[in-house]
C-alpha positions in Angstrom: 109.3 14.1 176.8 106.7 11.3 177.3 105.8 11.2 173.6 107.8 8.6 171.7 108.4 8.9 168.0 110.3 7.1 165.2 113.3 8.5 163.5 113.5 8.4 159.7 116.0 5.5 159.9 113.0 3.4 161.1 111.4 3.7 157.7 110.9 0.9 155.1 109.8 0.5 151.6 106.8 -1.7 150.8 105.9 -3.4 147.5 102.7 -5.3 146.8 101.9 -7.6 143.8 98.7 -9.3 143.1 97.7 -11.6 140.2 94.6 -13.7 139.6 93.1 -16.0 137.0 89.6 -17.5 136.9 88.0 -20.0 134.5 84.3 -20.9 134.6 82.7 -23.6 132.5 78.9 -24.5 132.6 77.4 -27.5 130.9 73.8 -28.6 130.5 73.5 -32.3 131.1 70.4 -33.5 129.5 67.1 -31.8 130.3 67.3 -31.8 134.1 71.0 -31.2 135.2 73.6 -28.5 135.0 77.3 -28.8 135.9 79.4 -25.8 136.9 83.2 -26.0 137.1 85.2 -23.2 138.5 89.0 -22.8 138.7 90.8 -19.9 140.4 94.5 -19.0 140.9 95.5 -16.2 143.2 99.0 -14.9 143.9 99.8 -12.2 146.5 103.2 -10.9 147.5 104.0 -8.3 150.1 107.6 -7.3 150.8 109.0 -4.7 153.2 112.7 -3.7 153.2 114.2 -1.5 155.9 116.1 1.6 154.9 118.8 1.0 157.5 120.7 -2.1 158.7 121.9 -0.4 161.9 120.9 -1.9 165.3 117.6 -0.5 166.6 117.9 2.0 169.5 114.8 2.3 171.7 114.9 5.2 174.2 111.8 4.5 176.2 109.3 7.4 176.2 111.5 9.5 173.8 112.3 8.0 170.4 113.2 4.9 168.4 116.0 5.0 165.9 118.3 2.7 163.9 117.1 0.1 161.5 113.8 -1.9 161.7 114.4 -5.1 159.8 116.5 -6.2 156.7 113.6 -7.8 154.7 110.2 -9.2 155.5 108.0 -10.7 152.9 105.0 -12.9 152.4 104.4 -14.8 149.2 101.0 -16.7 148.9 99.8 -18.9 146.0 96.3 -20.2 146.2 94.6 -22.8 143.9 90.9 -23.7 144.0 88.8 -26.0 142.0 85.0 -26.4 142.4 82.6 -28.8 140.6 78.9 -28.4 141.4 76.0 -30.3 139.9 72.3 -29.4 140.1 69.7 -31.9 139.2 65.9 -31.6 139.2 63.8 -34.7 139.8 60.1 -34.1 140.4 59.7 -32.1 143.6 63.4 -32.5 144.5 66.3 -30.2 143.6 69.4 -32.2 144.3 72.8 -30.5 144.5 76.2 -32.2 145.0 79.8 -31.3 144.3 83.3 -30.9 145.6 85.9 -28.2 146.4 89.6 -28.7 146.3 92.0 -26.0 147.6 95.8 -25.7 148.0 97.5 -22.8 149.7 101.3 -22.5 149.5 102.7 -19.8 151.7 106.3 -18.6 152.0 107.0 -16.1 154.8 110.2 -14.4 155.8 110.4 -12.5 159.1 113.6 -10.7 160.0 112.2 -8.5 162.8 114.8 -7.9 165.4 117.6 -9.4 163.2 119.5 -6.1 163.4 119.5 -6.2 167.2 117.9 -3.8 169.6 119.4 -1.7 172.4 116.9 -0.4 175.0 117.6 2.6 177.2 115.4 2.9 180.3 115.1 5.4 183.1 117.5 5.0 185.9 115.8 4.1 189.2 115.3 7.3 191.1 117.5 9.2 188.6 117.6 10.3 185.0 114.9 9.6 182.5 115.6 7.2 179.6 116.4 10.2 177.4 118.8 11.6 180.0 120.5 8.2 180.3 121.0 8.1 176.5 122.3 11.7 176.4 124.8 11.0 179.1 125.9 7.9 177.3 126.5 9.9 174.1 128.4 12.7 175.9 130.7 10.3 177.8 131.4 8.2 174.7 132.3 11.3 172.7 134.9 12.0 175.4 136.4 8.6 174.9 135.1 6.9 178.0 134.8 3.1 177.4 131.2 1.7 177.3 132.0 -0.7 180.2 132.9 2.2 182.4 129.8 4.2 181.1 127.6 1.2 182.0 129.2 1.0 185.5 128.2 4.7 186.0 124.5 3.8 185.1 124.4 5.3 181.7 124.4 2.2 179.5 121.5 0.4 177.8 119.4 -1.7 180.2 118.8 -4.5 177.7 119.8 -5.9 174.3 117.7 -8.2 172.2 118.6 -10.0 169.0 116.8 -12.7 167.0 119.0 -15.1 164.9 118.5 -18.2 162.8 116.4 -19.2 159.8 113.9 -16.4 159.0 112.0 -18.3 156.3 109.0 -20.7 156.7 107.3 -22.6 153.9 103.9 -24.1 154.5 101.7 -26.0 152.0 98.1 -26.7 153.1 95.6 -28.7 151.2 91.9 -29.0 152.1 88.9 -30.7 150.4 85.2 -30.8 150.9 82.3 -32.8 149.3 78.6 -32.2 149.8 75.1 -33.2 148.9 71.9 -31.3 149.4 68.2 -32.0 148.7 65.6 -29.3 148.5 62.2 -31.0 148.6 59.0 -29.0 147.8 56.7 -30.9 150.1 53.6 -28.8 149.2 53.2 -25.6 147.1 53.8 -23.5 150.2 56.4 -25.6 152.1 59.9 -26.9 151.3 62.4 -28.9 153.3 66.2 -28.8 152.8 68.7 -31.4 154.1 72.3 -31.6 153.4 75.6 -33.1 154.5 79.1 -31.8 154.0 82.4 -33.6 154.6 85.6 -31.5 155.0 89.2 -32.3 155.7 92.4 -30.2 156.0 96.0 -31.3 155.9 98.7 -30.0 158.3 96.5 -30.1 161.4 95.6 -33.0 163.6 91.8 -32.8 162.9 91.6 -34.1 159.3 87.9 -34.8 158.8 84.7 -33.0 159.8 81.1 -33.8 159.1 78.7 -30.9 158.8 75.0 -31.7 158.6 72.5 -28.9 157.7 68.7 -28.8 157.9 66.1 -26.1 157.1 62.6 -25.3 155.9 60.6 -22.5 154.3 56.9 -22.0 154.8 54.6 -19.5 153.3 51.4 -19.3 155.3 48.1 -18.0 154.0 46.2 -18.4 150.7 47.1 -17.7 147.2 48.5 -14.2 147.7 51.2 -15.2 150.1 53.5 -12.2 151.0 55.2 -13.8 154.0 57.8 -16.6 154.0 59.0 -18.1 157.3 62.4 -19.7 157.1 64.4 -21.5 159.7 67.4 -23.8 159.7 70.5 -24.9 161.4 73.7 -26.8 160.9 77.4 -27.2 161.6 79.9 -25.0 159.8 83.7 -25.2 160.0 86.4 -22.6 159.3 89.7 -23.7 157.9 92.8 -23.1 160.0 94.7 -20.1 158.6 97.9 -20.9 156.7 99.7 -17.8 158.1 99.3 -19.2 161.7 100.9 -22.4 160.6 103.8 -20.4 159.1 104.2 -18.4 162.4 104.3 -21.6 164.3 107.0 -22.9 162.0 109.0 -19.7 162.5 108.6 -19.6 166.3 109.1 -23.3 167.0 112.2 -22.7 169.1 114.5 -24.3 166.4 114.3 -22.1 163.4 114.9 -18.9 165.4 116.4 -18.1 168.7 116.0 -14.9 170.7 118.9 -13.6 172.8 118.3 -11.3 175.7 121.2 -9.6 177.5 120.6 -7.5 180.6 122.8 -4.4 181.0 125.1 -5.2 178.0 128.6 -3.8 178.1 129.2 -3.9 174.3 127.0 -1.1 173.1 127.0 -0.1 170.2 128.8 -3.1 168.7 127.1 -6.4 168.5 129.1 -9.6 169.4 128.8 -12.8 167.4 125.9 -15.1 167.9 128.2 -17.6 169.7 129.3 -14.9 172.1 125.7 -13.9 172.7 124.7 -17.5 173.5 127.3 -17.5 176.3 126.1 -14.1 177.6 122.5 -15.2 177.3 122.8 -17.8 180.1 124.6 -15.6 182.5 122.7 -13.6 185.1 122.3 -10.0 183.9 
């Protein structure tokens, strides 16, 4: 069969939790100014737990069985505070304020921590499914796996990831801005603004973002058309989950072992033994 499918042992349970809290306070400052303060807290947690802790068995083009992963989860806590002031002074509407955000992310990835045996088709011979079936028949007859592998019916590859599965990342970013909307004439207004942003945990800590625009309503009193144009610089913040992935896959927290034509199926040697096998030609 060329249609691959997952056995029930590949299943996992998934739980999702979400909590949020928001507080908004608006104040009138005299006769020409308004201050808006907003605070928000968001908590999200997603966890996935595999139903089997057995090594994964991947028979290419046929099926995948065994366990998936012990436990993967992502826990994300976000805090955000905004303070915005709007002032009217003659023909000018001036806005300024600041935004502070903090994102604390904890992520655990145990994918491939159970180990994974791959059965592939024999060159010019049996399909991957045929190789696996012969392996099972010979093993049931008491033939050692080393001998089965020598006959060409062993797994072609074994993969295992070991080490620290957890990454913690805390990212803070801030931005301040000022904008002036100037009504030059009854039918034309100009807008100019400048925003300054910075983010921790990346090498680029400060960005200036100027903006400029205008609105013009041609015609007489009964103006039905407004022409608007503008431009500026805008920045996206670097996602926290990418920083967490970089921490997990930095070559120190986790190590992947790849063994060609392993002779130890279905048992898994210790990590120390795999480290020795990993440097030997397969």
